[in-house]
TORROTI-467000 format. One record per residue (C-alpha): residue in three letters; x, y, z. Coordinates in pm, whole numbers, plus 50000, padded with zeros to 5 digits. Layout:
<atoms>
ALAXYZ;...
</atoms>
This chain:
<atoms>
MET499954998149983;THR501435034749878;THR501575059750177;SER502095088649967;GLN500415117650166;ARG498635100650388;HIS498845116750711;TYR499565100351091;HIS499005108051430;ILE501195101951747;THR499545105252104;THR502045094752386;PHE501585088952752;GLY503685085053006;CYS507375085253066;GLN510285101652854;MET511405064552733;ASN508065068252552;LYS508515103352428;ALA511955089752326;ASP510445057552144;SER507275076751973;GLU510345097951844;ARG512005073251682;MET508005061951553;ALA507855090651392;GLY511045092951207;ILE509975059351073;LEU506665068650947;GLU508425098250824;ASN511085078350609;MET508015059050459;GLY505885092750325;PHE503625096950653;VAL503315135150691;TRP502015142651063;SER498945156451134;GLU497985175851410;ASP494415166551465;PRO493925128851486;ASN490805128651341;GLY492535140150977;ALA494815114751020;ASP495075080050764;LEU497345063951075;ILE496905063851499;LEU498665051951705;TYR499065056252116;ASN502275047652285;THR501065037752591;CYS501705038152963;THR500555015953217;ILE502175026953531;ARG499095042053651;ASP495415034353596;ASN494015064653485;ALA496625063953230;GLU495605028753085;GLN491785038053116;LYS492265075552912;VAL494015049752636;TYR490855027352626;SER489305065552573;TYR490285074652341;LEU491095041052131;GLY486685043852187;ARG486645068951934;GLN488875058751702;ALA487245022551694;LYS483965040551593;ARG485825063451274;LYS487455027751191;GLN483715013251125;GLU483055043050917;ASN486795042650771;PRO487755005850770;ASN491615026450543;LEU492385038050919;THR495525018851073;LEU494905021651418;ILE498025011051637;VAL498425008351991;ALA502165005652091;GLY503615011952434;CYS503284993052793;VAL499354989052810;ALA499894971852470;GLN502784947452588;GLN501224942352924;GLU497534931652763;GLY498794915852430;GLU495704895752237;LYS493364906152529;ILE493354941552341;LEU491544928152057;ARG489004913152280;ARG488164950452380;VAL489144971252054;PRO488844941351754;GLU489284974151529;LEU493094974651613;ASP495214971151364;LEU498344963751523;VAL499604956251901;MET503194960752003;GLY505104964752270;PRO507964987052363;GLN510874961652234;HIS509314964651859;ALA509765000351810;ASN512125000951592;ARG510204970251399;LEU507324994751295;GLU507814996950923;ASP508114958850905;LEU505434954751138;LEU503244977550955;GLN503894960550596;GLN502564924950749;VAL499494953150863;PHE499164964150477;ASP499324929350344;GLY495944922750558;ASN497284909750880;GLN495954919151265;VAL499394921451398;VAL500684914851759;ALA503944915651827;THR504384912852269;ASP507044886352198;PRO510324892052433;ILE513284900152196;HIS516834913452149;ILE516794952452054;ILE518334954351724;GLU520614985551767;ASP518275015951638;ILE519525031351314;THR516235050051213;LYS516315089751237;PRO513195100851518;ARG511045131451441;ARG512755149651725;ASP510065176151924;SER512355196351992;THR515285215351787;VAL516955224952083;THR516955192152303;ALA516955155752198;TRP516425124452416;VAL519005095852329;ASN518365060252536;ILE521365047952666;ILE519875013152821;TYR516414998252763;GLY514494973952980;CYS514814970353397;ASN515774940953577;GLU514824956153899;ARG512124937554050;CYS509694964454264;SER506654945354419;TYR504724977854248;CYS505854982453937;VAL505004966453609;VAL507864983353376;PRO510164950553392;ASN507484929953233;VAL506754954253000;ARG509894968352892;GLY511764935852950;ILE515354930853047;GLU518564956853041;GLN520274960152733;SER522894988852707;ARG523775004052363;THR527085003052286;PRO529155034352420;GLU530195040751996;ALA526745038751925;ILE525805062752132;TYR528595086852065;ALA527455082051714;GLU524065092751781;MET525065124452035;GLU527715135551717;LEU525185135951485;LEU522955158851727;GLY525865179451778;LYS526015184151397;GLN521965188251357;GLY522325218451599;TYR521105204651935;LYS522705218552224;GLU521235199552510;ILE520995159452527;THR519155138952812;LEU520515103952844;LEU517595077652904;GLY517315045053108;GLN514365029153309;ASN517465026953526;ILE520105043153353;ASP522835038453679;ALA522515002253544;TYR524265010353191;GLY527104989053095;ARG526634958453382;ASP524984937653052;LEU528094947052821;PRO531174929152835;GLY534634938853012;VAL536104944253390;THR538864965753487;GLU542014956553649;THR539924970653996;GLY536954945553917;ARG534214972753794;HIS532224968953494;GLN534524982053204;HIS531664999953085;THR529245027953287;LEU527585059253317;THR530405074453433;ASP532515066153188;LEU529935072752909;LEU529405106453041;TYR533565113052993;LYS533555096452695;VAL530715116152549;HIS531385149352702;ASP533785167252430;ILE531665161952141;ARG531135189351939;GLY527955212751970;ILE526285197852263;GLU526605227452527;ARG524385202852835;LEU524155168252919;ARG521995157953120;PHE520515116553251;ALA517075100253414;THR515805079453591;SER518475069153812;HIS518145045354132;PRO519565045354483;ARG521205010054477;TYR523275020754223;PHE524125055554254;THR527985061954335;GLU530335090654464;ARG532205084554140;LEU529705091953943;ILE528755123054167;ARG532455133954120;ALA532325131153738;CYS529015156053707;GLN531175181953945;GLU534185180753714;LEU532505180953342;PRO531135215553301;LYS528795203953049;VAL526555179553295;CYS524025200553421;GLU523875197953836;HIS520165184853852;PHE519685150853969;HIS516495123953960;ILE516275103054238;PRO513125088654302;PHE513155077454700;GLN509635060254666;SER509035063655057;GLY510905074655378;ASP510455046355577;ASN512345014955567;ASP510034990655611;ILE507875005955316;LEU511065004655134;LYS511514966755209;ALA508064960355107;MET508624979754792;LYS511624956854711;ARG513784989154657;GLY516914976054808;TYR518005008555014;THR517235023055315;HIS516265058655336;GLU519855066655533;LYS521215052555236;TYR518785078155012;ARG519815109855294;GLN524165101655223;ILE523785104854877;ILE522085135254893;THR524195147455109;LYS527045137254910;ILE525935156654585;ARG525785186354813;GLU528715185454921;TYR530115184554592;MET527675207254421;PRO525815225554696;ASP524035243654491;ALA522355210954304;SER518945207054220;ILE517355171454351;SER513865163654202;ALA512365126954309;ASP509775106054255;ALA507505092854617;ILE504655071554599;VAL501665072754901;GLY499335047654985;PHE501625018754967;PRO499334982755077;GLY499714984555417;GLU501185020655506;THR500735036055826;GLU500135070655938;LYS503405068956097;GLN504785054355792;PHE503745083555584;GLU504765110955808;ASN508585097355765;THR508155102455382;LEU506715139955517;LYS509965142955707;LEU512055130055454;VAL510645155755186;GLU510795178155494;GLU514645177255530;ILE515805169855219;GLY513735201055035;PHE513385187554630;ASP513275212554421;GLN510795191554219;LEU508935159354370;ASN506925137154097;THR504215119554348;ALA501195092954304;ALA499015076954522;TYR499445037654483;SER497895021954175;PRO497804983854166;ARG498614971553870;PRO498624939253719;ALA501244912253764;THR502974927254030;PRO503294913854374;ALA501734941254550;ALA498684941054393;LEU497324911454539;TRP498064913854895;ASP495034920855096;ASN496034951755305;GLN495194975055030;LEU494735015855140;SER491215025955097;GLU491045056654790;GLN490025087155041;GLU492905074455222;LYS495525077554906;SER494195111554851;ASP494075124755174;ARG498085116055230;LEU498705128054880;GLN497145162254892;ARG499235162355164;LEU502725155555034;ASN501445178554760;HIS501375208254966;LEU504345204755166;VAL506115195554822;ALA505125228854747;GLN506145247354996;LYS509395229354993;ALA510175242254632;ALA508965278454654;GLU511305281254958;ARG514485267954718;SER513345288354464;GLN513865312954708;ARG518215312954639;TYR517435321254251;LEU516085354654345;GLY518515385054239;ARG520875356954052;ILE522095359653739;GLU521515324553571;GLU522465309153270;VAL518855297553024;LEU518985276052731;VAL516325291152509;GLU513815261052395;ASP511045277652267;GLN508445308752264;ASN506545312552591;PRO502695296152397;LYS500705318852646;GLN502515347652615;THR504495354152308;SER506205380552412;GLN508475358752600;VAL510535327752558;MET511165301652764;GLY514075281352862;ARG515605257753113;THR518255265953361;GLY520925240853462;GLY519205233853756;ASN516035224053537;ARG513995253853658;LEU511985262453380;THR512165303053291;PHE510735330253158;PHE511805367953004;ASN510925388252701;GLY512685379852415;ASN512625374752000;ILE512365340651976;GLU513685338851613;GLU517515356451773;LEU517305334252083;LYS516155300852025;GLY518885271552087;LYS521405299652277;ILE522605296852626;VAL522425332552810;LYS522425352153085;VAL519195359153253;GLU518465382353574;ILE516065364353795;THR513295389353903;GLU510655366454039;VAL510265332054105;ARG507545307554195;ALA507445272054335;PHE508585253954007;SER509165279953785;LEU511375316453707;THR510905349553592;GLY514015373253468;LYS514625397753227;LEU517485397452980;VAL521085408053052;LYS522865422752749;
</atoms>
């Protein structure tokens, strides 16, 4: 089937890994001749790249699918795809719920989209969720930004946290070679990208599945070694990485971030709970004391570093005292940003089967109390920026106030200021901060 003048639309749910996958799949579709459509109802191919971390995200997917299934009943030529974690989790079961689907494909098959679509165009209904070894990505992603880009360095996750479905849907850890990562970043630098975020579900585990050990007995390839390898790529001015796991976060990595000027002083390290018994039930593999030691060590090397994290409230069996331990940790550390969520039972996870589930009302109450504290502490952390001159990488125009541009500080604070986007986009400029809020800043350009 020819794809000439056919339009596609991708809706992405969930994490940065999903967004990076969507960019690659968009690149594949455009190489096939598809053209992007802002309006899903005007597209000939609809792809939902799904997330199963939270139940509400999963239910939203089915709501969207219901609307497009009705369109397909009227227009059989519409191609309807579910990709990502819900696809991996549900597999053929999705077809029983939404028989209009043409293709169901797990995250490990993102690079095979063209081959799978050819099977669809040959008249087949396709389910691709079997575990595979991920073939090195040679596609050119359709980047949503011309300034910043994501680069996957490790796929999958070998952790078995009792609440988390990710290992079931994203497969085992598979690290890309340093050479492949370097080549992709080198091309991005030549194309004018200024900031790269290295991605992994458990990024600190990078390289432990690659061959080779050093004389001291550690893995030859680690995230720290990779940062040193890619740091001097021409054109790239900033480096970030996410998401870190406290079990594997090392002082050697912290020291590298302090030594390498392009690495932004921003660390995203989820702690999930401030109570050791809950952390043990979650199978996280560390204590709140270990987590505090990591933050102390970061601030020893980089006193101004921004710290962000994830936290879950209402885990099965969590008592009021255990929840208060989470509040205590947030109070003492003072995060710049904290992604919070009430525990949501996920399929095929141990915690979902336990009989000590908390009520939705109790979870909602704790989430509200935590969010109130998070906003308070973030606002306090923001105060340090007032009156300072910060370096901001200009990413785009402020959609709500077109006289302004927006970008981020090295510490990942979203910053707005008056300026011409045509002149400033992609540049790192000095901005005097004149107004602070919990999660963003306003300033004026320093000429």
